[in-house]
C-alpha positions as CSV (number, residue, x, y, z in Angstrom):
1,M,0.0,0.0,0.0
2,K,2.7,2.4,1.0
3,R,4.6,1.6,-2.2
4,I,1.6,2.4,-4.3
5,H,1.3,5.8,-2.6
6,L,5.0,6.4,-3.0
7,F,5.0,5.5,-6.8
8,H,2.0,7.7,-7.3
9,A,3.6,10.6,-5.5
10,I,6.9,10.2,-7.4
11,G,5.0,10.1,-10.7
12,E,3.2,13.3,-10.0
13,A,6.4,15.0,-9.0
14,V,8.5,13.7,-11.9
15,I,6.2,15.0,-14.7
16,P,6.2,18.7,-13.7
17,L,9.9,18.6,-12.9
18,M,10.7,17.1,-16.3
19,G,8.5,19.7,-17.9
20,L,10.4,22.5,-16.0
21,L,13.9,21.1,-16.8
22,F,13.5,19.7,-20.3
23,F,10.4,21.1,-22.0
24,D,10.4,24.7,-20.9
25,W,7.1,24.5,-19.0
26,G,6.2,27.6,-17.1
27,L,4.6,27.8,-13.7
28,Y,1.0,28.2,-15.0
29,F,1.6,25.3,-17.5
30,I,2.5,23.0,-14.6
31,L,-0.4,24.2,-12.4
32,L,-2.8,23.4,-15.2
33,F,-1.5,19.8,-15.0
34,Y,-2.2,19.8,-11.3
35,F,-5.7,21.2,-11.9
36,I,-6.5,18.2,-14.0
37,D,-5.3,16.0,-11.2
38,L,-7.2,17.9,-8.6
39,L,-10.5,17.6,-10.5
40,S,-9.9,13.9,-11.1
41,E,-9.3,13.3,-7.4
42,E,-12.4,15.2,-6.6
43,V,-14.5,13.0,-8.8
44,F,-13.1,9.9,-7.1
45,V,-13.8,11.2,-3.6
46,Y,-17.5,11.3,-4.7
47,I,-17.1,7.7,-6.0
48,K,-15.4,6.5,-2.8
49,V,-18.0,8.1,-0.5
50,N,-20.9,6.7,-2.5
51,K,-19.3,3.2,-2.6
52,T,-18.7,3.3,1.2
53,I,-22.3,4.4,2.0
54,E,-23.8,1.9,-0.4
55,F,-21.9,-1.1,0.9
56,Q,-22.3,-0.2,4.6
57,K,-26.0,0.5,4.0
58,I,-25.7,3.8,5.9
59,N,-29.1,5.5,6.2
60,Y,-28.0,9.1,6.0
61,P,-29.7,12.1,4.5
62,K,-28.5,12.5,0.9
63,K,-28.7,16.3,1.1
64,L,-26.2,16.3,4.0
65,K,-23.9,14.0,2.3
66,F,-23.8,15.9,-1.0
67,G,-23.7,19.2,1.0
68,R,-20.5,18.2,2.5
69,L,-19.1,16.9,-0.8
70,F,-20.3,20.1,-2.5
71,L,-18.5,22.2,0.1
72,N,-15.3,20.4,-0.8
73,T,-15.9,21.2,-4.4
74,L,-16.4,24.9,-3.6
75,F,-13.1,24.9,-1.8
76,L,-11.5,23.3,-4.8
77,F,-12.8,26.1,-7.1
78,A,-11.8,28.7,-4.6
79,L,-8.3,27.3,-4.6
80,M,-8.2,27.4,-8.4
81,F,-9.4,31.1,-8.3
82,L,-6.7,32.0,-5.8
83,V,-4.1,30.2,-7.8
84,H,-4.9,32.5,-10.8
85,I,-4.6,35.5,-8.5
86,A,-1.2,34.2,-7.4
87,I,-0.1,33.7,-10.9
88,Y,-1.1,37.2,-11.9
89,F,1.2,38.6,-9.1
90,I,4.0,36.2,-10.0
91,V,3.8,36.7,-13.8
92,P,1.9,40.0,-14.4
93,E,2.2,39.8,-18.1
94,I,0.6,36.4,-18.4
95,D,-2.3,35.8,-20.8
96,F,-4.3,33.1,-19.2
97,Y,-6.4,32.2,-22.3
98,T,-3.4,31.9,-24.5
99,Q,-1.5,29.8,-22.0
100,F,-4.5,27.5,-21.5
101,V,-4.9,27.0,-25.3
102,A,-1.2,26.4,-25.5
103,F,-1.4,23.8,-22.8
104,L,-4.2,21.9,-24.5
105,S,-2.6,22.0,-27.9
106,Y,1.0,21.3,-26.8
107,E,2.7,18.6,-28.8
108,E,5.9,16.7,-27.8
109,A,8.6,16.2,-30.4
110,G,7.8,13.1,-32.5
111,I,4.2,12.9,-31.1
112,P,1.9,14.8,-33.4
113,I,-1.0,14.6,-31.1
114,P,-2.1,17.5,-28.7
115,Q,-1.2,16.5,-25.2
116,A,-4.8,17.0,-24.0
117,Y,-5.8,13.8,-25.9
118,I,-3.1,11.9,-24.0
119,L,-2.8,13.7,-20.6
120,L,-6.4,13.8,-19.7
121,P,-7.0,10.0,-20.1
122,L,-3.7,9.2,-18.4
123,V,-4.6,11.3,-15.3
124,V,-8.1,9.7,-15.1
125,L,-6.6,6.3,-15.6
126,G,-4.1,6.9,-12.9
127,S,-6.7,8.0,-10.4
128,Y,-8.9,5.0,-11.4
129,Q,-6.0,2.5,-10.9
130,Q,-5.2,4.0,-7.5
131,Y,-8.9,3.8,-6.6
132,K,-9.0,0.1,-7.6
133,M,-5.7,-0.8,-5.8
134,T,-6.0,1.2,-2.6
135,F,-9.8,1.2,-2.1
136,I,-11.5,-1.6,-3.9
137,Q,-8.9,-4.5,-3.8
138,T,-8.0,-3.7,-0.2
139,E,-11.8,-3.6,0.6
140,K,-11.4,-0.3,2.5
141,Y,-14.9,0.7,1.6
142,K,-16.1,-1.9,4.1
143,I,-14.5,-0.1,7.1
144,A,-13.9,3.4,5.8
145,S,-15.7,6.4,7.3
146,W,-17.4,8.4,4.6
147,K,-17.2,11.5,6.7
148,Q,-13.4,11.0,7.2
149,L,-13.0,10.6,3.4
150,I,-14.5,14.0,3.0
151,L,-12.5,15.5,5.9
152,N,-9.2,14.1,4.6
153,R,-9.9,15.7,1.2
154,R,-10.9,19.0,2.9
155,K,-7.7,19.1,5.0
156,A,-5.6,18.8,1.8
157,L,-7.6,21.6,0.2
158,Y,-7.1,23.8,3.3
159,L,-3.4,23.3,3.1
160,A,-3.3,24.1,-0.6
161,I,-5.4,27.3,0.0
162,I,-3.1,28.4,2.8
163,G,-0.1,27.8,0.6
164,T,-1.6,29.8,-2.3
165,I,-2.5,32.7,0.0
166,L,1.1,32.7,1.3
167,S,2.4,32.7,-2.3
168,I,0.2,35.7,-3.1
169,L,1.7,37.6,-0.2
170,I,5.2,36.6,-1.1
171,A,4.7,37.6,-4.7
172,Y,3.2,40.9,-3.7
173,F,6.3,41.9,-1.8
174,I,9.2,39.9,-3.3
175,A,9.9,39.0,-7.0
176,L,11.0,35.4,-7.1
177,P,11.8,33.2,-10.1
178,E,9.0,30.9,-11.3
179,F,11.1,27.8,-10.7
180,I,11.2,28.5,-7.0
181,Y,7.4,28.3,-6.8
182,V,7.4,25.2,-9.0
183,L,9.9,23.4,-6.7
184,A,7.9,24.5,-3.6
185,I,4.6,23.2,-5.1
186,V,6.1,19.9,-6.2
187,G,7.8,19.4,-2.8
188,V,4.7,20.2,-0.8
189,K,2.5,18.0,-3.0
190,F,5.0,15.1,-2.8
191,Y,5.1,15.4,1.0
192,V,1.3,15.5,1.3
193,D,0.9,12.5,-1.1
194,I,3.3,10.3,0.9
195,K,2.2,11.4,4.4
196,R,-1.6,11.6,4.3
197,E,-3.6,8.5,4.3
198,K,-5.3,8.0,0.9
199,I,-8.4,5.9,1.3
């Protein structure tokens, strides 16, 4: 189990670092990769919670369950909004629309296919494989607390929001190179991935 989490964490750290070092990916480019991962994880939190409640036959008001899940999703979109504010302070000249289109249409040398057609399925497949191996095959849905699943996710979002606000404050007062933010993001994400219990 720990090895699965470790390999997953390493994979998510290696891709942006390779993009930074070898493919001239900028900070926003790398964050868009993480946005896809965050959205995929959010979907699988919903799936895990539903699987747990269904198997354990928990009689709980659906409105309350989805209310708590929806609150997490609101925090996710708040995080994405704050990230864009942070990017604006770090790279004032950025054109978000142009960068977003460039991200979707980006092609690696020798692979004449926009990365959106490759990256999106890969991220979803990775999340699905992790769900199967760490949640279904281990039968954690039999003993997991659906409330704790939501809370664990919310704690991770809290940490990301706090880090983003800190980045905004730093960028407002000090001009730092983009790669420092990238290294900080990758380092914190890696630490969170290997330390927090993913169920």
